[in-house]
C-alpha positions in Angstrom: 0.1 0.3 0.2 1.0 3.1 -0.7 2.2 5.7 2.1 0.4 8.4 3.6 1.3 11.7 1.7 1.9 13.8 5.0 4.5 10.5 5.4 5.9 11.1 2.3 6.2 14.8 2.8 8.1 14.4 5.8 10.8 11.2 3.5 11.7 13.9 1.3 11.7 16.8 3.4 15.0 15.0 4.9 16.1 14.3 1.8 15.9 17.6 0.6 18.0 18.2 4.2 20.5 15.3 3.6 19.7 13.8 6.9 18.0 10.6 5.5 18.5 8.0 7.3 19.2 4.7 6.0 20.6 1.1 7.0 24.3 0.2 6.2 26.3 -2.7 6.3 29.0 -2.8 8.4 32.0 -2.2 7.1 35.5 -3.8 7.0 37.1 -0.4 8.3 39.4 1.0 11.1 36.5 1.3 14.0 36.8 5.1 15.0 32.3 4.2 15.3 31.6 1.8 17.5 30.6 1.5 21.0 32.5 -1.4 21.8 34.9 0.5 23.8 37.1 -2.5 25.6 36.6 -4.7 22.1 34.4 -6.9 23.7 32.1 -7.2 21.5 34.3 -8.9 19.6 36.3 -10.6 22.3 36.3 -14.0 21.7 37.0 -15.1 25.1 33.9 -13.4 26.0 32.3 -15.7 23.7 33.9 -19.0 24.4 33.3 -18.2 28.5 29.8 -17.0 28.1 29.0 -20.9 25.7 30.9 -22.7 28.4 28.9 -21.1 30.9 25.5 -22.3 29.3 27.4 -26.1 28.0 28.5 -26.5 32.3 24.4 -26.3 33.1 23.7 -28.2 30.5 20.9 -25.9 29.2 19.7 -25.4 25.9 17.6 -23.1 25.4 17.1 -20.8 22.7 14.8 -18.1 24.3 13.2 -17.2 27.7 9.3 -18.3 26.7 7.4 -15.1 28.2 7.7 -11.6 30.3 9.6 -12.3 33.1 6.2 -11.8 35.2 4.7 -14.4 33.9 7.4 -17.9 33.0 10.9 -16.4 32.3 12.1 -14.8 35.4 15.4 -17.9 34.5 17.7 -18.5 37.1 19.9 -16.4 34.7 18.6 -13.6 35.8 18.3 -14.0 39.6 21.8 -14.7 39.2 23.2 -11.8 37.4 21.6 -9.1 39.6 22.7 -10.1 42.1 26.0 -10.4 40.9 25.5 -6.4 39.7 24.0 -5.5 43.1 27.3 -6.3 44.3 29.7 -4.7 41.9 27.9 -1.5 41.7 27.5 -1.1 45.6 23.3 -0.7 44.7 20.6 -2.3 46.9 18.8 -3.6 43.9 19.3 -3.9 40.5 16.8 -4.8 38.1 17.4 -5.5 34.1 15.6 -4.4 31.6 15.9 -5.4 27.5 17.7 -2.2 26.6 19.0 1.2 27.7 15.4 2.5 26.0 13.6 0.0 27.4 15.8 1.0 31.0 15.0 5.1 30.5 11.6 5.0 29.1 9.9 2.0 31.9 11.4 4.2 34.8 10.1 7.9 33.3 6.8 7.2 32.3 5.8 5.3 35.6 8.1 7.1 38.6 7.4 10.8 38.0 3.4 11.3 39.2 0.8 13.8 38.2 1.6 17.1 40.1 5.7 16.1 40.4 8.8 17.9 38.2 10.9 17.1 36.2 14.2 18.3 35.4 16.9 17.4 32.7 19.4 18.0 30.7 19.0 20.1 27.3 21.3 17.5 25.8 19.9 14.2 27.4 19.2 11.3 25.3 16.2 10.6 23.4 15.3 7.6 24.9 14.7 9.5 28.6 12.8 12.6 26.6 10.7 10.1 25.2 10.4 8.8 28.4 9.7 12.2 30.0 6.7 12.4 27.1 5.0 9.9 28.1 5.2 10.4 32.1 2.2 13.0 33.7 4.6 14.9 35.7 6.0 18.5 34.4 9.3 18.2 33.1 11.1 21.6 32.1 14.6 21.5 30.0 18.3 22.9 31.5 20.9 24.4 30.1 23.9 21.2 29.3 25.8 20.9 32.8 24.8 24.1 33.7 23.7 23.9 37.8 22.9 27.5 38.4 20.1 27.4 35.1 18.9 23.9 36.9 18.4 26.1 40.1 17.1 29.0 38.8 14.0 27.1 37.2 13.6 25.1 39.9 13.3 28.2 42.1 10.8 29.7 38.8 8.8 26.8 39.7 8.7 26.6 42.9 8.2 30.1 43.6 5.0 30.3 40.7 3.8 27.3 42.9 4.8 25.4 46.2 2.7 22.4 45.5 4.3 19.9 43.5 5.3 16.5 45.9 9.0 15.6 44.3 10.8 16.4 41.8 13.4 14.8 39.5 16.6 15.8 37.5 18.0 13.5 35.2 21.3 13.8 33.8 23.7 11.5 32.3 27.4 10.7 33.4 28.8 11.1 29.8 26.9 12.3 27.0 27.0 10.6 23.8 27.1 13.1 22.0 29.8 15.8 22.9 31.5 12.4 25.4 31.7 15.8 29.0 30.9 15.5 32.1 28.8 17.0 34.0 29.6 18.0 37.6 28.2 14.9 39.3 29.1 15.8 43.3 27.3 19.5 42.3 24.8 17.9 41.4 24.3 15.8 44.1 24.5 18.4 47.0 22.4 20.5 44.9 19.8 17.7 44.8 20.2 16.9 49.1 20.3 20.8 49.5 16.6 21.2 47.1 15.1 17.6 47.9 15.7 16.4 44.9 15.5 12.7 43.2 18.8 13.0 40.7 19.3 10.0 38.4 21.6 9.2 36.4 22.1 7.5 33.0 25.5 5.6 33.1 25.4 4.1 29.5 29.2 5.6 28.2 30.5 5.5 31.5 30.1 2.0 32.6 33.4 -0.2 31.3 35.4 3.0 30.9 36.1 5.4 34.4 36.6 3.7 37.3 38.4 0.9 39.3 37.6 -2.4 37.0 35.1 -0.4 34.6 32.0 0.7 38.1 31.8 3.8 36.5 32.0 7.3 37.2 29.1 7.8 39.6 31.7 4.8 42.0 34.5 6.7 41.1 33.3 9.6 42.9 32.3 7.5 45.7 28.6 9.0 45.7 26.8 6.4 44.0 24.2 6.2 47.6 23.6 9.8 47.1 21.7 8.6 44.4 18.5 7.9 43.7 18.7 5.7 40.4 21.4 4.9 38.4 21.0 3.2 34.7 23.9 1.3 33.5 23.6 -0.1 30.2 25.6 -3.8 28.4 25.5 -3.1 25.0 28.3 -0.5 24.5 31.9 -1.3 26.7 29.6 -4.6 28.1 30.0 -5.7 24.3 26.8 -7.2 25.2 23.1 -6.4 25.4 20.3 -5.0 28.0 20.9 -2.8 30.7 20.3 -2.2 34.8 18.5 0.2 36.6 20.2 0.3 40.0 18.0 1.6 43.4 16.9 0.7 46.4 14.4 -2.2 47.2 11.5 0.0 47.3 12.1 1.6 43.4 13.0 -2.4 42.1 9.7 -3.6 43.5 7.6 -0.4 42.4 9.5 -0.8 38.8 8.3 -4.2 39.1 4.7 -3.3 39.1 4.7 -0.2 37.2 7.2 0.0 34.4 5.4 -0.9 31.5 8.5 -2.0 29.5 9.4 -4.4 31.8 6.1 -6.0 32.6 4.7 -6.0 28.5 7.7 -7.9 27.3 9.2 -11.4 26.4 12.3 -11.2 28.8 16.0 -11.9 27.8 17.0 -15.4 26.9 19.5 -17.3 28.9 22.8 -16.9 26.6 21.9 -12.9 26.5 22.7 -12.8 30.5 25.0 -15.6 30.7 26.9 -13.2 28.5 26.4 -10.5 31.0 27.3 -12.5 33.5 31.0 -12.7 31.5 31.2 -9.8 30.6 31.0 -8.1 34.0 33.6 -11.2 35.5 36.0 -9.9 32.8 35.8 -6.3 33.5 37.5 -7.1 36.8 40.5 -8.7 35.3 40.9 -6.7 32.2 43.8 -4.9 30.7 41.5 -3.5 28.3 40.2 -0.5 29.9 43.8 1.3 30.8 44.5 0.6 27.3 41.5 2.8 26.3 42.6 5.5 29.1 46.2 5.5 27.2 44.6 6.5 24.4 42.2 8.3 25.6 45.0 10.7 26.7 47.2 9.8 23.2 44.3 11.4 21.2 43.9 14.6 23.4 47.6 15.8 23.5 47.5 14.5 19.3 44.9 17.6 19.1 47.0 20.4 20.9 50.1 19.1 18.4 48.3 19.6 15.7 46.1 22.3 16.1 42.9 20.9 16.9 41.9 21.3 20.1 39.5 24.2 19.4 37.9 22.4 17.3 36.4 19.5 19.1 33.8 19.5 22.1 36.5 19.0 25.4 35.8 15.4 26.3 38.4 13.1 28.8 36.1 10.2 27.6 35.9 7.7 24.8 34.1 10.0 22.5 35.2 12.8 20.9 33.0 15.5 18.4 35.1 17.7 16.2 32.9 20.3 15.1 32.3 20.7 11.8 28.7 22.6 10.7 25.9 21.5 7.8 24.9 18.0 6.7 26.1 18.5 3.3 30.1 19.5 5.1 30.1 16.7 7.8 29.1 14.0 5.1 31.1 14.9 3.0 34.6 14.6 5.7 33.3 12.6 7.3 32.9 10.2 3.3 36.9 11.6 2.6 38.0 10.2 5.4 36.1 6.7 5.1 37.6 6.0 1.7 41.2 6.3 3.5 40.4 3.2 5.6 38.9 4.7 8.6 35.4 4.1 9.6 34.1 7.8 11.1 31.1 8.7 11.5 29.2 12.1 10.8 26.0 13.2 13.2 23.8 14.9 11.3 20.8 17.8 12.5 18.1 17.2 13.4 19.8 14.0 15.6 22.0 17.8 17.3 21.2 21.3 17.1 21.8 22.9 13.0 25.2 24.0 13.0 26.1 21.7 16.1 27.0 19.0 13.2 30.0 17.0 14.0 32.3 14.1 12.7 32.3 12.2 16.0 35.3 9.7 17.3 34.8 7.1 19.7 38.4 5.8 20.8 38.7 2.0 21.8 41.1 -0.1 23.8 41.8 -1.8 20.6 42.5 1.6 18.6 46.7 2.1 17.6 48.7 5.1 18.8 49.5 5.2 14.5 45.6 4.9 13.5 44.4 7.5 16.1 47.5 9.4 15.0 47.2 9.4 10.7 42.8 9.7 11.5 43.5 13.4 12.9 46.4 14.2 10.3 43.9 13.1 7.5 41.4 15.7 9.8 43.8 18.7 9.1 43.2 18.4 5.9 40.2 19.1 5.8 39.2 21.4 9.0 41.4 24.7 8.9 42.7 26.5 12.6 
């Protein structure tokens, strides 16, 4: 059947602005675009260890058979959540099928009518979508700007002091900028102003802190955060996500988070992969290799006079601002022709004028590869 004209027009508008998204096959180029920061997704050792775990149990099941509240809450879930609770110093943990599901489930069910949500203007789309499904009122604050958050909350409370609860949402590493907020400052602010802080640690898990515990634990403030969202599809190299918090919060989510209740559970193999990844985290040398590459990359930016073109970042995500969809796509294509997989991030994913080349670093990238990518970039970006 023919696509409705309004939808056709939307696709045409995307194509005309050179922002039409399409699916492409995975390339054989040198990886500077994936979230596989530690190389776990392609690790043969991790794959073999996961399969060994499954074989040792004598279990050959392809699926979970149903939602966790019906028939899908198999023993692998129980074990994985115990591991996560211990590793991340949490009272309780609840695994979701993805980070998107976790954020949708939390923000659509926890904040209630009469509550307020304040979120960073660059927060991930999954959190925005969850907020849109909530009955609470929501307001964005300037990126990583505590004073702007203070101003917004003050205004709303001056207008109406009857709001029951206030929730503040941010990320420990922002996926499109790679930068870090003042998390200690946010914790103190929320404590002083009676707010509930929610932090998405998707891009910090496996990268920051001892054994990759994340930034909140590295700072020693994890017990002062209302809810943490950690995902497994990035540095952990597998699939799924977890919400960490109090036992009361987890009990509430089991009862009211629709993205948890009304979906088929993950299969045993996915949970075994999560367990394998966390066990590997505790002894891997890949985290130190990644940190070394991040330091090398930043030093190289200085050496090549590229620092002013990049958003400041000490994470695995580095973004060079190249305004205009046409221009940034052209630069990415030229670098891809030289054998390096870098991706352009276009508007409307990022604001118009803030289009960028997004470079993701990994433990397995060599110093020579990093040098060559940046030297190529200097031929397209004038200082």
